[in-house]
C-alpha positions as CSV (number, residue, x, y, z in Angstrom):
1,X,16.3,57.6,60.5
2,X,17.0,59.6,57.5
3,X,16.1,63.3,57.3
4,X,15.2,64.6,53.9
5,X,16.6,68.1,53.1
6,X,14.0,70.8,53.3
7,X,14.0,71.1,49.4
8,X,12.9,67.7,48.6
9,X,10.2,67.8,51.4
10,X,8.7,71.1,49.9
11,X,8.8,69.6,46.5
12,X,7.0,66.6,47.7
13,X,4.3,68.7,49.3
14,X,3.9,70.9,46.3
15,X,4.7,73.9,48.1
16,X,7.9,74.9,46.1
17,X,6.6,77.1,43.2
18,X,7.9,76.6,39.7
19,X,6.4,79.3,37.6
20,X,8.6,81.6,35.7
21,X,9.1,84.9,37.6
22,X,10.4,88.4,36.7
23,X,11.1,91.6,38.7
24,X,13.2,94.6,38.6
25,X,16.5,93.7,40.3
26,X,17.6,97.4,40.5
27,X,16.1,100.4,42.3
28,X,13.1,101.6,40.4
29,X,14.2,105.2,39.8
30,X,15.7,107.3,37.1
31,X,19.4,105.9,36.6
32,X,21.7,104.8,33.9
33,X,20.8,101.4,33.7
34,X,18.0,99.1,35.1
35,X,18.1,95.3,35.3
36,X,15.2,93.1,34.9
37,X,15.6,89.4,36.1
38,X,13.6,86.5,34.8
39,X,13.9,83.1,36.3
40,X,12.2,79.7,35.7
41,X,12.1,76.9,33.0
42,X,10.4,79.3,30.6
43,X,12.8,82.3,31.3
44,X,14.7,82.2,28.0
45,X,11.6,81.4,25.9
46,X,9.7,84.3,27.5
47,X,12.6,86.7,26.9
48,X,13.1,85.4,23.3
49,X,9.5,86.5,22.4
50,X,10.2,90.1,23.0
51,X,14.0,90.4,22.2
52,X,15.4,90.5,18.7
53,X,19.0,91.3,17.4
54,X,19.6,94.2,15.1
55,X,18.9,92.0,12.2
56,X,15.6,91.1,13.7
57,X,16.3,87.5,14.7
58,X,15.1,85.7,17.7
59,X,18.4,84.0,19.0
60,X,18.1,83.5,22.8
61,X,16.6,79.9,22.7
62,X,19.8,78.9,20.9
63,X,22.3,81.0,22.8
64,X,24.9,79.5,24.9
65,X,24.9,79.7,28.7
66,X,26.7,82.9,30.1
67,X,26.5,85.0,27.1
68,X,25.5,88.5,26.5
69,X,23.6,89.7,23.5
70,X,22.9,93.2,22.0
71,X,19.6,94.0,20.5
72,X,16.1,95.5,21.0
73,X,13.0,94.8,23.1
74,X,9.9,94.7,20.7
75,X,6.2,95.1,21.4
76,X,4.8,93.3,18.4
77,X,6.6,95.3,15.6
78,X,7.5,98.5,17.6
79,X,10.8,98.8,19.1
80,X,10.7,99.7,22.9
81,X,14.3,99.9,24.0
82,X,17.9,99.1,23.1
83,X,19.1,96.5,25.4
84,X,21.8,94.1,26.5
85,X,20.5,90.6,27.4
86,X,22.3,88.0,29.6
87,X,21.6,84.3,29.4
88,X,22.5,81.9,32.2
89,X,21.3,78.3,32.1
90,X,20.4,76.2,34.9
91,X,22.0,75.0,37.2
92,X,24.8,77.7,36.8
93,X,22.8,80.7,37.9
94,X,21.7,82.6,41.0
95,X,18.5,80.6,41.4
96,X,19.9,77.4,39.8
97,X,17.1,77.9,37.2
98,X,17.3,79.3,33.7
99,X,17.9,82.9,34.2
100,X,17.7,85.9,31.8
101,X,18.7,89.5,32.8
102,X,17.7,92.5,30.7
103,X,19.8,95.4,30.9
104,X,17.8,98.3,29.8
105,X,17.9,102.2,30.0
106,X,17.1,103.3,33.6
107,X,14.0,105.2,33.2
108,X,11.1,104.2,35.4
109,X,8.7,104.3,32.6
110,X,10.7,102.1,30.2
111,X,11.7,99.7,32.9
112,X,8.0,99.2,33.7
113,X,6.9,98.9,30.2
114,X,9.6,96.1,29.6
115,X,8.5,94.3,32.8
116,X,4.8,94.3,31.7
117,X,5.8,93.0,28.5
118,X,7.8,90.1,30.2
119,X,4.6,89.4,32.2
120,X,2.3,89.5,29.2
121,X,4.4,86.8,27.6
122,X,4.3,84.2,30.4
123,X,6.1,85.2,33.5
124,X,4.5,86.4,36.8
125,X,5.8,89.1,39.1
126,X,8.1,87.8,41.7
127,X,7.4,88.1,45.3
128,X,9.9,89.9,47.6
129,X,13.0,87.7,48.0
130,X,11.7,85.0,45.5
131,X,14.9,84.7,43.6
132,X,16.9,84.1,46.7
133,X,14.2,81.9,48.0
134,X,14.4,79.8,44.9
135,X,18.3,79.6,45.3
136,X,17.7,78.2,48.7
137,X,14.9,75.7,47.8
138,X,17.1,74.6,44.8
139,X,19.9,73.7,47.1
140,X,22.4,76.3,45.8
141,X,22.6,78.0,49.2
142,X,21.5,77.2,52.6
143,X,19.4,79.5,54.9
144,X,22.3,81.2,56.5
145,X,23.9,82.3,53.2
146,X,20.3,83.4,52.2
147,X,19.9,85.6,55.2
148,X,23.5,86.9,54.6
149,X,22.4,88.2,51.2
150,X,19.8,90.5,52.7
151,X,22.3,91.6,55.7
152,X,24.8,92.5,53.0
153,X,22.3,94.6,51.1
154,X,21.4,96.4,54.4
155,X,24.8,96.7,55.8
156,X,25.5,100.2,57.1
157,X,29.1,99.7,58.5
158,X,32.4,98.2,57.2
159,X,32.1,95.5,60.0
160,X,28.5,94.7,59.0
161,X,29.6,94.3,55.5
162,X,32.5,92.1,56.2
163,X,30.5,90.0,58.6
164,X,27.7,89.6,55.9
165,X,30.2,88.7,53.4
166,X,31.8,86.1,55.7
167,X,28.5,84.4,56.3
168,X,27.7,84.5,52.4
169,X,31.0,82.8,52.0
170,X,29.8,80.0,54.5
171,X,31.4,80.8,57.9
172,X,28.5,80.1,59.9
173,X,27.2,77.3,57.7
174,X,30.4,75.5,57.9
175,X,30.6,75.7,61.6
176,X,26.8,74.3,62.0
177,X,27.5,71.6,59.5
178,X,30.6,70.5,61.6
179,X,28.7,70.3,64.8
180,X,25.9,68.4,63.2
181,X,28.4,65.8,61.6
182,X,29.9,65.1,65.0
183,X,26.4,64.7,66.7
184,X,25.0,62.5,63.7
185,X,28.0,60.1,64.0
186,X,27.0,59.4,67.6
187,X,23.4,59.0,67.0
188,X,24.3,56.5,64.2
189,X,26.6,54.5,66.4
190,X,24.0,54.4,69.4
191,X,21.3,53.3,67.0
192,X,23.5,50.8,65.3
193,X,24.6,49.3,68.8
194,X,21.1,49.0,70.1
195,X,19.8,47.2,66.8
196,X,23.0,44.9,66.8
197,X,24.4,44.6,70.2
198,X,26.2,41.4,69.3
199,X,28.6,43.0,67.0
200,X,28.6,46.6,68.1
201,X,29.7,46.9,71.7
202,X,28.8,50.0,74.1
203,X,31.5,49.0,76.6
204,X,33.4,52.0,77.8
205,X,31.0,54.2,75.4
206,X,29.9,56.5,78.3
207,X,33.4,57.8,78.7
208,X,33.9,58.4,75.0
209,X,30.5,60.1,74.3
210,X,31.1,62.1,77.5
211,X,34.3,63.8,75.9
212,X,32.6,64.3,72.6
213,X,29.5,66.0,74.2
214,X,31.8,68.2,76.2
215,X,33.9,69.2,73.1
216,X,30.6,69.9,71.1
217,X,29.0,71.8,73.9
218,X,32.1,73.9,74.4
219,X,32.0,74.8,70.7
220,X,28.5,75.8,71.0
221,X,29.2,78.1,74.0
222,X,32.1,79.8,72.1
223,X,29.8,80.5,69.2
224,X,27.1,81.7,71.5
225,X,29.6,84.0,73.3
226,X,30.0,85.8,70.0
227,X,26.3,86.8,69.8
228,X,26.5,90.0,71.7
229,X,29.3,91.4,69.5
230,X,27.5,90.0,66.5
231,X,24.3,91.9,67.2
232,X,26.3,95.1,67.6
233,X,28.1,94.3,64.3
234,X,24.8,93.8,62.4
235,X,22.6,96.3,64.1
236,X,25.2,98.9,65.4
237,X,26.0,99.8,69.0
238,X,23.0,101.2,70.9
239,X,24.5,104.5,72.2
240,X,22.9,106.9,74.6
241,X,24.1,110.5,75.2
242,X,23.3,111.5,78.8
243,X,24.1,114.7,80.7
244,X,22.6,117.7,82.5
245,X,20.7,120.3,80.4
246,X,23.0,122.5,78.3
247,X,26.1,120.3,78.7
248,X,26.6,119.8,75.1
249,X,24.8,116.6,74.3
250,X,23.1,117.8,71.0
251,X,26.3,119.6,69.9
252,X,28.1,116.2,70.4
253,X,25.6,114.5,68.1
254,X,25.9,117.2,65.5
255,X,29.6,116.9,65.7
256,X,29.5,113.1,65.3
257,X,26.9,113.0,62.4
258,X,28.5,116.0,60.5
259,X,25.2,117.8,60.2
260,X,22.8,119.8,62.3
261,X,20.5,117.0,63.6
262,X,19.7,118.5,66.9
263,X,18.7,121.9,67.9
264,X,21.5,123.8,70.0
265,X,20.6,126.8,72.0
266,X,21.9,128.3,75.3
267,X,18.4,127.6,76.8
268,X,18.4,124.6,79.1
269,X,15.9,121.9,78.4
270,X,15.8,122.6,74.5
271,X,16.0,118.7,73.9
272,X,12.7,117.2,75.0
273,X,12.4,114.0,73.0
274,X,14.7,111.3,71.6
275,X,16.7,112.4,68.5
276,X,18.2,109.4,66.7
277,X,21.2,109.3,64.2
278,X,23.4,106.4,62.8
279,X,27.2,107.2,62.8
280,X,30.1,105.3,61.5
281,X,33.1,105.5,63.6
282,X,36.3,103.4,62.5
283,X,34.0,101.0,60.6
284,X,31.8,100.7,63.7
285,X,28.2,101.6,63.6
286,X,26.8,103.6,66.3
287,X,23.1,104.1,66.7
288,X,23.1,107.3,68.9
289,X,20.3,108.7,70.8
290,X,20.4,112.3,72.1
291,X,18.2,112.6,75.0
292,X,16.7,115.3,77.3
293,X,18.9,116.8,79.9
294,X,18.8,114.8,83.3
295,X,17.3,117.2,86.0
296,X,14.6,117.5,88.3
297,X,11.8,119.5,86.6
298,X,8.1,120.5,87.0
299,X,7.8,120.9,83.3
300,X,5.6,117.9,82.1
301,X,6.8,117.5,78.5
302,X,10.5,117.9,79.9
303,X,9.8,115.5,82.6
304,X,8.5,112.8,80.0
305,X,11.7,113.4,78.0
306,X,13.8,112.7,81.2
307,X,11.9,109.5,81.8
308,X,12.5,108.3,78.3
309,X,16.3,109.2,78.6
310,X,16.6,107.1,81.8
311,X,14.4,104.2,80.2
312,X,16.6,104.0,77.0
313,X,19.8,104.1,79.2
314,X,19.0,100.7,80.6
315,X,19.3,98.9,77.2
316,X,22.2,100.8,75.9
317,X,25.4,99.2,74.8
318,X,27.4,102.4,75.3
319,X,26.6,105.5,77.3
320,X,28.3,109.0,76.5
321,X,28.1,111.0,79.6
322,X,28.5,114.7,78.6
323,X,29.7,116.8,81.7
324,X,29.9,120.5,81.6
325,X,33.6,121.5,82.9
326,X,32.3,124.9,83.8
327,X,29.5,123.9,86.1
328,X,29.9,122.4,89.5
329,X,28.9,118.7,90.4
330,X,25.4,118.5,91.7
331,X,22.7,115.8,92.5
332,X,21.8,115.6,88.9
333,X,25.4,114.2,88.0
334,X,25.1,111.8,90.9
335,X,22.0,110.3,89.7
336,X,23.5,110.0,86.2
337,X,26.3,108.1,87.9
338,X,23.7,105.7,89.2
339,X,22.5,105.1,85.8
340,X,25.8,104.3,84.3
341,X,27.1,101.8,86.8
342,X,28.1,98.5,85.3
343,X,27.9,100.0,81.8
344,X,30.3,100.6,79.1
345,X,30.8,104.4,79.5
346,X,32.9,107.4,78.4
347,X,32.7,110.6,80.3
348,X,33.2,113.7,78.1
349,X,34.2,116.6,79.9
350,X,33.1,119.3,77.5
351,X,33.5,123.1,77.4
352,X,37.3,123.0,78.4
353,X,37.6,126.3,76.7
354,X,35.9,127.9,79.6
355,X,37.3,128.3,83.1
356,X,37.0,124.8,84.8
357,X,35.0,124.2,87.8
358,X,34.8,120.4,87.4
359,X,38.0,118.6,86.6
360,X,38.8,115.0,85.5
361,X,40.3,114.2,88.9
362,X,37.1,115.3,90.6
363,X,35.0,113.1,88.4
364,X,37.1,110.0,89.2
365,X,36.9,110.7,92.8
366,X,33.0,110.9,92.5
367,X,32.9,107.7,90.5
368,X,35.2,105.7,92.5
369,X,36.3,103.9,89.6
370,X,38.8,104.3,86.7
371,X,36.3,105.5,84.4
372,X,37.7,107.0,80.9
373,X,37.4,110.6,80.9
374,X,38.0,112.8,77.6
375,X,38.6,116.5,77.8
376,X,36.6,118.3,74.9
377,X,35.7,121.4,73.5
378,X,32.8,120.8,71.1
379,X,32.7,124.6,70.5
380,X,36.4,124.5,69.1
381,X,36.0,120.9,67.7
382,X,38.6,119.5,70.1
383,X,38.4,115.9,71.4
384,X,36.3,114.2,68.6
385,X,39.3,112.3,67.4
386,X,40.2,111.1,70.9
387,X,36.5,110.1,71.5
388,X,36.4,108.1,68.3
389,X,39.6,106.2,69.3
390,X,38.2,105.5,72.7
391,X,35.1,104.0,71.2
392,X,37.1,101.8,68.8
393,X,39.2,100.5,71.8
394,X,36.2,100.0,73.9
395,X,34.5,97.5,71.7
396,X,36.0,94.4,69.9
397,X,39.2,95.1,71.6
398,X,39.9,97.7,69.1
399,X,39.8,95.4,66.1
400,X,37.8,92.5,64.7
401,X,38.8,89.8,62.3
402,X,36.6,87.7,60.3
403,X,39.4,85.3,59.0
404,X,39.4,83.0,61.9
405,X,36.4,84.2,63.9
406,X,32.8,83.4,63.3
407,X,30.2,85.9,64.7
408,X,26.4,85.0,65.2
409,X,24.6,88.0,64.1
410,X,21.1,86.7,63.6
411,X,18.8,86.2,66.6
412,X,17.2,83.2,65.0
413,X,20.6,81.5,65.0
414,X,21.3,82.2,68.5
415,X,17.9,80.9,69.8
416,X,18.5,77.7,67.9
417,X,22.0,77.3,68.9
418,X,20.9,77.8,72.5
419,X,18.3,75.0,72.2
420,X,20.8,72.8,70.8
421,X,23.2,73.5,73.7
422,X,20.4,72.7,76.2
423,X,19.8,69.4,74.6
424,X,23.7,68.5,74.8
425,X,23.6,69.5,78.4
426,X,20.8,67.0,79.0
427,X,23.0,64.4,77.3
428,X,25.7,65.2,79.9
429,X,23.0,64.9,82.7
430,X,21.9,61.3,81.3
431,X,25.6,60.3,81.2
432,X,26.3,61.4,84.8
433,X,23.1,59.4,85.8
434,X,24.3,56.3,84.0
435,X,21.0,56.3,82.0
436,X,20.3,53.9,79.1
437,X,22.1,54.9,75.8
438,X,18.8,55.6,74.0
439,X,18.2,58.6,76.3
440,X,21.4,60.0,74.7
441,X,20.1,59.6,71.3
442,X,16.9,61.5,71.9
443,X,18.7,64.6,73.0
444,X,21.3,64.3,70.5
445,X,18.5,64.2,67.9
446,X,17.0,67.2,69.4
447,X,20.4,69.1,69.2
448,X,20.8,67.9,65.5
449,X,17.4,69.2,64.6
450,X,17.8,72.6,66.3
451,X,21.1,73.0,64.6
452,X,19.3,72.0,61.2
453,X,16.9,74.9,61.6
454,X,19.7,77.3,61.3
455,X,21.0,76.2,57.8
456,X,17.4,75.3,56.8
457,X,17.3,71.5,56.7
458,X,14.9,71.3,59.6
459,X,12.4,74.3,58.9
460,X,8.7,74.6,57.8
461,X,7.0,76.6,55.0
462,X,5.9,79.4,57.5
463,X,9.4,80.1,58.6
464,X,10.8,80.2,55.1
465,X,8.0,82.4,54.2
466,X,8.6,84.8,57.0
467,X,12.4,85.1,56.3
468,X,12.1,85.7,52.7
469,X,9.2,88.1,52.9
470,X,11.7,90.6,54.6
471,X,13.8,90.7,51.5
472,X,13.7,93.6,48.9
473,X,11.9,93.1,45.5
474,X,13.9,91.6,42.9
475,X,16.3,89.9,45.1
């Protein structure tokens, strides 16, 4: 059975749009330069209607591909702006269509005026993500690379940036295509043997396919094991600051973020709701939540804050437990310990500039395990560097490389890969029960199809629209 690429299917259904589109590709705000992108079979003709050189000649329709031209945008006989225009002819463009980019002055009004002129002369406004969507539908990039484009734009840490660029270069795509190739070879062999048993023997095939299924399943499992780290690379490490009231939790958030994000007072119970901040530590993004101090209280509002702190700690990737070295251990500390069991956690022994009542040794004796304890004085700015090093060592083994490693950062990819793995395990089950070979073929095809959804060769219109609707305008 031959599976058409999704691009061909969508063209046959009339789903793939071919009108010439235009949008502002840069942020619509006062800036030095704005870029307006036009794509489609009439892109060059549309631009040529409003662009003329200094000598008032229309030249774009005769311009060579990948050339830049200086001139002016005109509305009828009136010059609108002085511009540089780039011409890129199909298929050597971002969308694989004829593409024109107008570099104009970056004022909001002038940019909008030029875009209106483009629309008046035959283009329509692009939908969010439609340029990248066309790059995908025209076969220039697959779906993993298309999604990597938006991840690259949204990256807020060095690791997320490197990961997105790695996927844009095809790291995930290559791995998935490699798995599909192996699976497809076995499907083809089985189907051929069933159709022509006289010439293609299945003798000894059960052992052969068992080894291949094991190998492919192991590769899938290896990829799936990267999903947890991949999520943290893409979204950041969910970090909760826990501690008793007035231990220094808000001071810690302010110290890490470099600004006064949380109110700091000597009054216990000042923080009553979740305060969130994104912080970058050694290329790692932390999504930090400062929470209400953990203690028994009759104050209804503070009690709600404590409940929120407890609830958020359950889903945290990292817990920073701030303990006050000048205050004795009590039942509230014991309760916090129960929350951080089996979690990645750092104990920050704050206020070491004051006479100590609580020591590192005491904390280790209370916990009963070798928990990292960092002595700090947030008032004097001591211990922050040590904390940052400890966080870096706690995740990704202190370093992460995209040269030989592939990380799944997309939930959609993880779910499809998990489905493919389940199908491969069913093949194993069929082999162990000595089922007929056509049973293998059914589950192998299901795995092949699930993997195809990752790269976009087995997806429908609804999923494509959903993915690209999250893109920014002009991309």
